[in-house]
C-alpha positions as semicolon CSV with decimal commas, in nm:
position;residue;x (nm);y (nm);z (nm)
1;M;7,846;10,529;14,910
2;S;8,185;10,472;14,749
3;T;8,229;10,212;14,477
4;R;8,528;10,015;14,599
5;S;8,752;9,835;14,351
6;I;9,096;9,686;14,303
7;I;9,317;9,696;13,995
8;L;9,563;9,407;13,991
9;V;9,861;9,462;13,759
10;K;10,083;9,170;13,665
11;G;10,367;9,100;13,426
12;K;10,746;9,070;13,401
13;G;11,020;9,300;13,524
14;R;11,350;9,395;13,364
15;Y;11,515;9,067;13,467
16;D;11,221;8,842;13,367
17;E;11,099;8,824;13,727
18;N;10,728;8,804;13,806
19;I;10,577;9,124;13,942
20;I;10,222;9,161;14,075
21;I;10,087;9,482;14,229
22;R;9,741;9,520;14,381
23;L;9,600;9,873;14,374
24;Y;9,299;9,974;14,581
25;K;9,062;10,248;14,468
26;H;8,812;10,352;14,732
27;S;8,578;10,559;14,517
28;D;8,445;10,555;14,160
29;G;8,551;10,198;14,084
30;Y;8,280;10,136;13,823
31;P;8,372;10,071;13,456
32;T;8,295;10,421;13,326
33;E;8,571;10,552;13,556
34;N;8,825;10,270;13,573
35;L;8,825;10,161;13,209
36;P;8,923;10,508;13,079
37;L;9,181;10,529;13,361
38;I;9,333;10,199;13,247
39;F;9,318;10,306;12,882
40;N;9,488;10,643;12,940
41;T;9,761;10,480;13,150
42;L;9,822;10,212;12,887
43;K;9,839;10,473;12,612
44;T;10,089;10,691;12,804
45;C;10,309;10,398;12,905
46;L;10,310;10,233;12,563
47;N;10,420;10,556;12,395
48;I;10,716;10,578;12,635
49;V;10,804;10,208;12,610
50;I;10,799;10,215;12,229
51;R;11,035;10,515;12,224
52;K;11,270;10,363;12,480
53;K;11,283;10,029;12,298
54;C;11,437;10,200;11,998
55;F;11,743;10,295;12,205
56;Y;11,749;10,028;12,479
57;P;11,584;9,713;12,335
58;F;11,730;9,481;12,600
59;L;11,618;9,694;12,894
60;Y;11,261;9,735;12,768
61;K;11,176;9,389;12,640
62;H;10,894;9,373;12,900
63;F;10,620;9,620;12,989
64;N;10,713;9,666;13,357
65;P;10,412;9,641;13,594
66;E;10,574;9,888;13,836
67;F;10,592;10,149;13,560
68;F;10,224;10,101;13,475
69;A;10,105;10,088;13,838
70;Y;10,276;10,410;13,944
71;K;10,161;10,594;13,632
72;L;9,805;10,482;13,703
73;M;9,829;10,602;14,063
74;G;9,942;10,942;13,941
75;K;9,661;10,967;13,686
76;S;9,401;10,873;13,948
77;V;9,483;11,170;14,174
78;T;9,203;11,430;14,176
79;I;9,123;11,754;14,353
80;Y;8,984;11,539;14,635
81;G;9,316;11,365;14,695
82;K;9,476;11,034;14,603
83;G;9,284;10,778;14,403
84;A;9,439;10,435;14,352
85;H;9,719;10,328;14,586
86;I;9,907;10,009;14,669
87;D;9,677;9,793;14,879
88;K;9,914;9,694;15,158
89;F;9,852;9,584;15,515
90;E;10,064;9,473;15,809
91;N;10,106;9,116;15,683
92;D;10,031;9,178;15,316
93;P;10,262;9,408;15,115
94;G;10,030;9,427;14,815
95;E;10,332;9,358;14,590
96;Y;10,447;9,007;14,498
97;D;10,727;8,841;14,300
98;S;10,559;8,510;14,221
99;E;10,305;8,372;13,977
100;F;9,947;8,488;14,023
101;K;9,764;8,326;14,315
102;L;9,412;8,382;14,442
103;E;9,540;8,529;14,769
104;H;9,691;8,816;14,569
105;L;9,335;8,948;14,531
106;G;9,333;9,031;14,902
107;N;9,049;8,967;15,146
108;Q;8,828;9,276;15,131
109;F;8,462;9,180;15,144
110;D;8,304;9,503;15,018
111;L;8,470;9,523;14,677
112;E;8,232;9,575;14,386
113;W;8,466;9,560;14,087
114;I;8,794;9,379;14,015
115;Y;9,015;9,463;13,718
116;I;9,315;9,249;13,626
117;V;9,562;9,403;13,380
118;D;9,810;9,146;13,246
119;L;10,088;9,326;13,061
120;E;10,245;9,004;12,932
121;Q;9,940;8,844;12,773
122;K;9,796;9,187;12,692
123;S;9,460;9,148;12,857
124;V;9,223;9,352;13,073
125;N;8,965;9,141;13,256
126;V;8,669;9,257;13,462
127;Y;8,516;9,068;13,756
128;G;8,259;9,138;14,026
129;G;7,981;9,356;13,895
130;G;7,840;9,492;14,219
131;Y;7,835;9,449;14,594
132;S;7,815;9,086;14,712
133;G;7,961;9,096;15,064
134;K;8,192;8,807;14,976
135;E;8,568;8,775;14,933
136;P;8,712;8,869;14,591
137;Q;8,822;8,510;14,521
138;I;8,457;8,412;14,478
139;A;8,400;8,689;14,224
140;F;8,711;8,574;14,035
141;K;8,595;8,212;14,025
142;R;8,260;8,320;13,879
143;G;8,441;8,446;13,572
144;F;8,432;8,758;13,360
145;V;8,161;9,017;13,404
146;D;8,044;9,227;13,111
147;P;8,130;9,587;13,208
148;E;7,810;9,699;13,036
149;S;7,616;9,527;13,314
150;Y;7,701;9,831;13,528
151;S;7,430;10,024;13,343
152;K;7,162;9,808;13,507
153;Q;7,252;9,963;13,842
154;L;7,146;10,308;13,714
155;Y;6,817;10,477;13,642
156;E;6,677;10,384;13,303
157;E;6,730;10,727;13,150
158;Y;7,109;10,696;13,205
159;Q;7,157;10,338;13,090
160;S;7,194;10,386;12,715
161;S;7,452;10,666;12,749
162;E;7,662;10,461;12,995
163;I;7,654;10,155;12,767
164;K;7,773;10,371;12,479
165;K;8,063;10,502;12,689
166;I;8,169;10,157;12,803
167;K;8,164;10,019;12,448
168;Q;8,391;10,301;12,338
169;Y;8,633;10,245;12,628
170;V;8,655;9,874;12,550
171;K;8,716;9,955;12,183
172;D;8,989;10,207;12,274
173;I;9,169;9,952;12,494
174;E;9,154;9,685;12,224
175;L;9,294;9,929;11,965
176;L;9,607;9,939;12,185
177;G;9,641;9,562;12,138
178;F;9,486;9,455;12,468
179;K;9,192;9,213;12,480
180;V;8,903;9,280;12,720
181;N;8,745;8,973;12,882
182;K;8,883;8,737;12,616
183;I;9,197;8,579;12,766
184;K;9,162;8,394;13,096
185;D;9,391;8,481;13,386
186;K;9,615;8,189;13,475
187;V;9,625;8,096;13,843
188;S;9,920;7,919;14,002
189;K;9,790;7,606;14,176
190;P;9,971;7,439;14,467
191;K;10,135;7,111;14,375
192;K;9,981;6,799;14,521
193;I;10,234;6,593;14,714
194;R;10,178;6,223;14,752
195;E;10,300;6,051;15,064
196;K;10,389;5,685;15,058
197;W;10,361;5,499;15,386
198;V;10,491;5,147;15,456
199;M;10,476;4,928;15,766
200;K;10,787;4,757;15,895
201;N;10,859;4,598;16,235
202;N;10,546;4,756;16,383
203;Y;10,668;5,103;16,281
204;K;10,523;5,336;16,024
205;Y;10,774;5,479;15,777
206;T;10,749;5,755;15,521
207;V;10,980;5,976;15,318
208;L;10,874;6,340;15,288
209;P;11,029;6,603;15,058
210;L;11,145;6,928;15,215
211;S;10,848;7,119;15,074
212;I;10,622;6,963;15,340
213;P;10,666;7,145;15,672
214;I;10,607;6,940;15,987
215;K;10,583;7,188;16,268
216;Y;10,447;6,999;16,563
217;V;10,393;6,644;16,682
218;K;10,088;6,592;16,894
219;D;10,134;6,336;17,168
220;S;9,851;6,130;17,310
221;D;9,967;6,222;17,661
222;S;9,870;6,587;17,720
223;E;10,143;6,630;17,983
224;H;10,408;6,615;17,711
225;N;10,241;6,848;17,459
226;N;10,415;7,168;17,574
227;Y;10,743;6,987;17,617
228;L;10,733;6,850;17,264
229;G;10,645;7,191;17,120
230;H;10,929;7,371;17,301
231;K;11,176;7,096;17,225
232;F;11,087;7,111;16,855
233;I;11,118;7,490;16,833
234;L;11,459;7,477;17,001
235;L;11,573;7,204;16,763
236;L;11,474;7,400;16,453
237;A;11,643;7,714;16,580
238;I;11,970;7,525;16,624
239;I;11,941;7,365;16,277
240;F;11,879;7,694;16,100
241;E;12,161;7,870;16,285
242;K;12,423;7,606;16,214
243;T;12,342;7,478;15,864
244;H;12,128;7,752;15,701
245;K;11,975;7,490;15,474
246;A;11,784;7,225;15,672
247;S;11,420;7,333;15,655
248;I;11,239;7,040;15,815
249;G;11,272;6,886;16,155
250;V;11,036;6,656;16,339
251;V;11,009;6,538;16,698
252;V;10,819;6,216;16,756
253;K;10,723;6,029;17,070
254;T;10,762;5,653;17,034
255;N;10,777;5,369;17,279
256;R;11,153;5,431;17,293
257;G;11,113;5,791;17,404
258;I;11,147;6,124;17,227
259;E;11,337;6,110;16,897
260;E;11,446;6,385;16,658
261;Y;11,477;6,363;16,280
262;Y;11,591;6,614;16,019
263;G;11,776;6,623;15,687
264;D;11,856;6,817;15,370
265;D;11,696;6,606;15,098
266;A;11,431;6,399;15,273
267;I;11,320;6,283;15,614
268;C;11,236;5,931;15,720
269;F;11,058;5,916;16,049
270;H;10,853;5,651;16,225
271;T;10,592;5,642;16,495
272;H;10,463;5,364;16,711
273;Y;10,179;5,486;16,932
274;S;10,172;5,865;16,888
275;P;9,998;6,030;16,590
276;V;10,185;6,288;16,383
277;E;9,996;6,611;16,318
278;K;10,103;6,841;16,031
279;L;10,006;7,207;16,065
C-alpha cells in the first residue's frame, strides 16, 4: 500500500500577503522519504534566496511559499512519475491567501503523515504517525508526532537504521535554521460575535454586524416557506447589483406582513411570531 501524506507550506509572499499551499504525496510519505525531500528543497531554495537578497533585498525579504512548493514538486518527481502535487479539488483550490485554518488541511481520511513547513517562523512540524481513518484535523489537534516513531512500524532488524537516518535528517534541517517539532503552528480562530437582544413594544430587536449572514427566515406557516426563500434571494440579487456593498438582507414575517431589512453598517430587525433561522 502507498503511504499517503500532505506537505502544507505556509508563509508570506512578495507583498506581505499570506500564502498557504497544500501538497499531496500519494506514495512514500513516511519521514525517511519526506524529511530529506524537505531538507534538500530548503537547502536549494535558501542558497538561491541568499544570493538574490544581495542584489534585490526588497524583493526577497520573505521566503516565498510558492517558490518552495514548486521546487519541492520538481524534486519529488521520480522515474515512476510525479510525486507531490497541489492538492486541489472542485471546491478546494489547495492554495489559500489567508491565515492558517484547520480546513486548509483538507478532508482526506487515509492520510498517514502530515508535514507543515512554516517559512516565516522557520519550523517543520510532523503530525499523524500512521493510518487512523480519521480526518487530518484530528491528527493536528493531537499535536506533534516524533518522526522516529515510524521505526516501530517496521521489522525489528530495520528499526535502528531508520532511527539513525531520521535523527540525521532532523539535524540537517535544524542546521539550516529550521526547528523540527519545537514551534507550534498558529491556527486562525473564528471570532465570536455576541448578539444583544432587547424587547420593546412586544417586538424583539437586535443589531447585527455585517459579518453575520442571515440567509433565510423560517416561517411557522409552511405555505409561505418557499415564498419567503424566493423573495429573499430576489432581494439580495437586487441589492448586490445596485449597491455592490450591502452584504446582508433579511426577510421577516410579522403580524404586519412580510418586511424587508438591509443596510451597510448594521441591521435592526424585529419579529413578532415567526422565528428567525440563521444558516
